[in-house]
LOVOMI-68973 format. One record per atom (N, C-alpha, C): residue in three letters; x, y, z. Coordinates in nm, 2 decimals, m for minus. Each point is the difference from the previous one (the first is absolute). Layout:
BEGIN
aa;c1;c2;c3
Ala;X;Y;Z
...
END
This chain:
BEGIN
aa;c1;c2;c3
Met;0.06;m0.13;m0.01
Met;m0.08;0.11;m0.01
Met;0.11;0.12;0.03
Met;0.07;0.05;0.09
Met;0.12;0.07;m0.03
Met;0.06;0.05;m0.12
Ser;0.02;m0.12;m0.04
Ser;0.10;0.03;m0.17
Ser;m0.10;0.06;m0.09
Lys;m0.14;m0.03;0.00
Lys;m0.09;0.04;m0.07
Lys;m0.03;0.15;m0.02
Ile;0.01;0.03;0.16
Ile;m0.01;0.15;0.03
Ile;0.16;0.07;m0.04
Gly;0.07;m0.05;0.03
Gly;0.15;0.05;m0.03
Gly;0.03;0.02;m0.16
Ile;m0.06;m0.11;m0.09
Ile;m0.01;0.04;m0.13
Ile;m0.12;0.11;m0.07
Ser;m0.08;m0.03;0.07
Ser;m0.12;0.11;m0.06
Ser;0.06;0.15;0.06
Ala;0.04;0.03;0.10
Ala;0.05;0.11;0.04
Ala;0.13;0.05;m0.08
Leu;0.08;m0.09;m0.03
Leu;0.10;0.03;m0.10
Leu;m0.04;0.03;m0.13
Leu;m0.10;m0.09;m0.05
Leu;m0.03;0.05;m0.14
Leu;m0.12;0.15;0.00
Ala;m0.05;0.00;0.11
Ala;m0.08;0.14;0.00
Ala;0.08;0.14;0.01
Gly;0.13;m0.03;0.09
Gly;0.08;0.10;0.00
Gly;0.06;0.01;m0.12
Phe;0.07;m0.08;m0.06
Phe;0.05;m0.01;m0.14
Phe;m0.09;0.10;m0.08
Phe;m0.13;m0.05;m0.01
Phe;m0.08;0.07;m0.14
Phe;m0.01;0.14;0.05
Ile;m0.04;0.03;0.17
Ile;m0.02;0.13;0.02
Ile;0.11;0.10;m0.02
Gly;0.12;m0.07;0.02
Gly;0.15;0.05;m0.03
Gly;0.00;0.04;m0.15
Ile;m0.03;m0.09;m0.08
Ile;m0.02;0.02;m0.16
Ile;m0.06;0.13;m0.02
Phe;m0.15;m0.03;0.05
Phe;m0.10;0.10;m0.05
Phe;0.06;0.15;0.04
Ser;0.05;0.02;0.15
Ser;0.02;0.12;0.04
Ser;0.16;0.04;m0.07
Gly;0.06;m0.08;m0.02
Gly;0.12;0.07;m0.07
Gly;m0.05;0.03;m0.16
Ile;m0.07;m0.07;m0.10
Ile;m0.07;0.06;m0.12
Ile;m0.06;0.11;0.02
Ser;m0.07;0.02;0.09
Ser;m0.10;0.13;0.04
Ser;0.11;0.10;0.02
Arg;0.10;m0.01;0.11
Arg;0.08;0.11;0.01
Arg;0.13;0.01;m0.11
Phe;m0.01;m0.07;m0.06
Phe;0.08;0.03;m0.16
Phe;m0.09;0.06;m0.09
Met;m0.10;m0.04;0.00
Met;m0.12;0.11;m0.11
Met;m0.04;0.11;0.07
Gln;0.05;0.01;0.10
Gln;m0.04;0.12;0.09
Gln;m0.14;0.05;0.02
Ala;m0.08;m0.12;0.02
Ala;m0.15;0.00;0.02
Ala;m0.02;0.01;0.13
Glu;m0.10;0.06;0.02
Glu;m0.05;0.01;0.18
Glu;m0.12;m0.08;0.01
Asn;0.03;m0.10;0.05
Asn;m0.08;m0.12;0.03
Asn;m0.02;m0.07;0.15
Phe;m0.07;m0.10;0.01
Phe;0.00;m0.07;0.12
Phe;0.13;m0.07;0.01
Trp;0.07;m0.03;m0.06
Trp;0.11;m0.08;0.00
Trp;0.13;0.07;0.06
Val;0.00;0.14;m0.04
Val;0.14;0.07;0.00
Val;0.01;0.05;0.16
Asp;0.06;m0.06;0.06
Asp;0.05;0.04;0.14
Asp;m0.10;m0.05;0.08
Leu;m0.07;m0.14;m0.02
Leu;m0.06;m0.05;0.08
Leu;0.03;m0.06;0.12
Thr;m0.07;0.04;0.13
Thr;0.06;0.00;0.14
Thr;m0.10;m0.08;0.05
Leu;0.02;m0.06;0.14
Leu;m0.09;m0.02;0.11
Leu;m0.11;0.16;0.02
Ser;0.07;0.08;0.02
Ser;m0.07;0.13;0.07
Ser;m0.10;0.02;m0.14
Lys;0.05;m0.04;m0.11
Lys;m0.11;0.07;m0.11
Lys;m0.13;m0.09;0.00
Leu;0.02;m0.16;0.04
Leu;m0.10;m0.08;0.03
Leu;m0.07;0.01;0.12
Phe;0.04;0.05;0.10
Phe;m0.07;0.00;0.12
Phe;m0.05;0.13;0.02
Gly;0.06;0.09;m0.07
Gly;m0.05;0.17;0.03
Gly;0.09;0.03;0.12
Glu;0.02;0.14;0.01
Glu;0.09;0.09;0.07
Glu;m0.04;m0.02;0.14
Glu;m0.13;0.00;0.05
Glu;m0.05;0.00;0.15
Glu;0.03;m0.11;0.05
Arg;m0.05;m0.11;m0.04
Arg;0.03;m0.12;0.03
Arg;0.14;m0.05;0.01
Thr;0.09;0.03;m0.10
Thr;0.13;m0.01;0.02
Thr;0.05;0.07;0.11
Glu;m0.03;0.11;0.03
Glu;0.07;0.08;0.12
Glu;m0.03;m0.04;0.14
Ser;m0.14;m0.04;0.00
Ser;m0.06;m0.05;0.12
Ser;0.06;m0.14;0.04
Leu;0.05;m0.08;m0.12
Leu;0.05;m0.14;0.05
Leu;0.15;0.05;0.03
Ile;0.06;0.07;m0.05
Ile;0.17;0.05;0.03
Ile;0.00;0.06;0.14
Thr;m0.09;0.09;0.03
Thr;m0.02;0.08;0.14
Thr;m0.03;m0.09;0.10
Trp;m0.06;m0.13;m0.03
Trp;m0.03;m0.08;0.13
Trp;0.09;m0.05;0.06
Phe;0.11;0.00;m0.08
Phe;0.12;m0.05;0.09
Phe;0.07;0.12;0.05
Asp;0.06;m0.05;0.13
Asp;0.07;0.13;0.06
Asp;0.18;m0.01;m0.02
Thr;0.02;m0.10;m0.04
Thr;0.16;m0.02;m0.03
Thr;0.03;0.08;m0.11
Ala;0.11;0.09;0.00
Ala;0.03;0.05;m0.14
Ala;0.06;m0.08;m0.11
Ala;0.08;m0.09;0.03
Ala;0.06;m0.09;m0.06
Ala;m0.10;m0.10;m0.11
Ile;m0.10;m0.02;0.10
Ile;m0.14;m0.07;m0.08
Ile;m0.05;0.08;m0.11
Gln;m0.03;0.15;0.06
Gln;m0.06;0.08;m0.08
Gln;0.07;0.05;m0.14
Thr;0.15;m0.01;0.01
Thr;0.09;0.03;m0.10
Thr;0.02;m0.10;m0.11
Gly;m0.04;m0.13;0.05
Gly;0.00;m0.13;m0.08
Gly;m0.13;0.02;m0.08
Leu;m0.11;0.00;0.06
Leu;m0.13;0.01;m0.05
Leu;m0.01;0.11;m0.10
Asp;0.06;0.14;0.02
Asp;m0.01;0.08;m0.10
Asp;0.07;m0.02;m0.11
Phe;0.12;m0.08;0.00
Phe;0.04;m0.07;m0.12
Phe;m0.08;m0.08;m0.06
Leu;m0.05;m0.09;0.06
Leu;m0.07;m0.10;m0.04
Leu;m0.14;0.08;m0.09
Phe;m0.05;0.07;0.06
Phe;m0.15;0.06;m0.01
Phe;0.03;0.13;m0.15
Tyr;0.12;0.04;0.03
Tyr;0.00;0.13;m0.07
Tyr;0.10;m0.02;m0.13
Glu;0.12;m0.06;0.03
Glu;0.10;m0.01;m0.07
Glu;0.03;m0.11;m0.12
Leu;m0.03;m0.13;0.07
Leu;0.02;m0.14;m0.07
Leu;m0.14;0.02;m0.12
Pro;0.05;m0.05;m0.12
Pro;m0.08;m0.02;m0.08
Pro;m0.06;m0.15;0.02
Met;m0.16;0.04;m0.08
Met;m0.06;m0.11;0.04
Met;0.07;m0.15;m0.05
Phe;0.05;0.01;m0.13
Phe;0.06;m0.11;m0.05
Phe;0.12;m0.06;0.07
Gly;0.07;0.09;0.09
Gly;0.10;m0.04;0.06
Gly;m0.03;m0.08;0.14
Leu;m0.11;0.05;0.04
Leu;m0.08;m0.09;0.12
Leu;m0.05;m0.11;m0.03
Leu;m0.08;m0.02;m0.10
Leu;m0.03;m0.13;m0.05
Leu;0.14;m0.08;m0.03
Leu;0.10;0.04;m0.05
Leu;0.11;m0.08;m0.01
Leu;0.07;m0.06;0.10
Gly;0.03;0.09;0.11
Gly;0.02;m0.04;0.10
Gly;m0.10;m0.11;0.08
Ile;m0.11;0.00;m0.01
Ile;m0.12;m0.05;0.06
Ile;0.03;m0.19;m0.08
Gly;0.03;0.04;m0.11
Gly;0.02;m0.13;m0.07
Gly;0.11;m0.06;0.00
Val;0.13;0.06;0.03
Val;0.12;m0.06;0.04
Val;m0.02;m0.07;0.15
Ile;m0.06;0.10;0.09
Ile;0.00;m0.07;0.13
Ile;m0.09;m0.13;0.03
Ser;m0.12;0.00;m0.08
Ser;m0.09;m0.10;m0.02
Ser;0.07;m0.12;m0.05
Leu;0.08;m0.01;m0.11
Leu;0.08;m0.09;m0.06
Leu;0.11;m0.03;0.10
Leu;0.07;0.05;0.05
Leu;0.10;m0.05;0.12
Leu;m0.08;m0.06;0.11
Ile;m0.13;0.04;0.07
Ile;m0.07;m0.08;0.08
Ile;m0.02;m0.13;m0.06
Ser;m0.04;0.00;m0.13
Ser;m0.06;m0.13;m0.05
Ser;0.10;m0.10;0.00
Leu;0.12;0.04;m0.01
Leu;0.12;m0.08;m0.03
Leu;0.03;m0.11;0.16
Phe;m0.06;0.06;0.09
Phe;0.03;m0.03;0.14
Phe;m0.14;m0.08;0.08
Ile;m0.10;0.03;m0.07
Ile;m0.11;m0.04;0.04
Ile;m0.08;m0.10;m0.09
Lys;0.01;m0.10;0.05
Lys;m0.06;m0.13;m0.08
Lys;m0.15;m0.03;0.03
Asn;m0.09;m0.01;m0.11
Asn;m0.15;m0.02;0.01
Asn;0.00;m0.14;m0.03
His;m0.09;m0.05;0.14
His;0.00;m0.16;m0.02
His;m0.14;m0.03;m0.03
END
């Protein structure tokens, strides 16, 4: 199951990266260009989630995750982590 999630996340990240790269190259302003989690969730929900934590180190990490990390990078990371987990977990 984890390997299926990993492969799906890698494929989704690859295709979103391709579409955002093509859109950026064509200088088109559409949904794929600079797609981040903050664009998907909205500013208010993102800020409320980040400020819910009191620790500055956690807030800094979440700022990077929500505002700076492109969506395809997040999906590629989730895919790699899922595939690494599936190497060590056996389904019976």
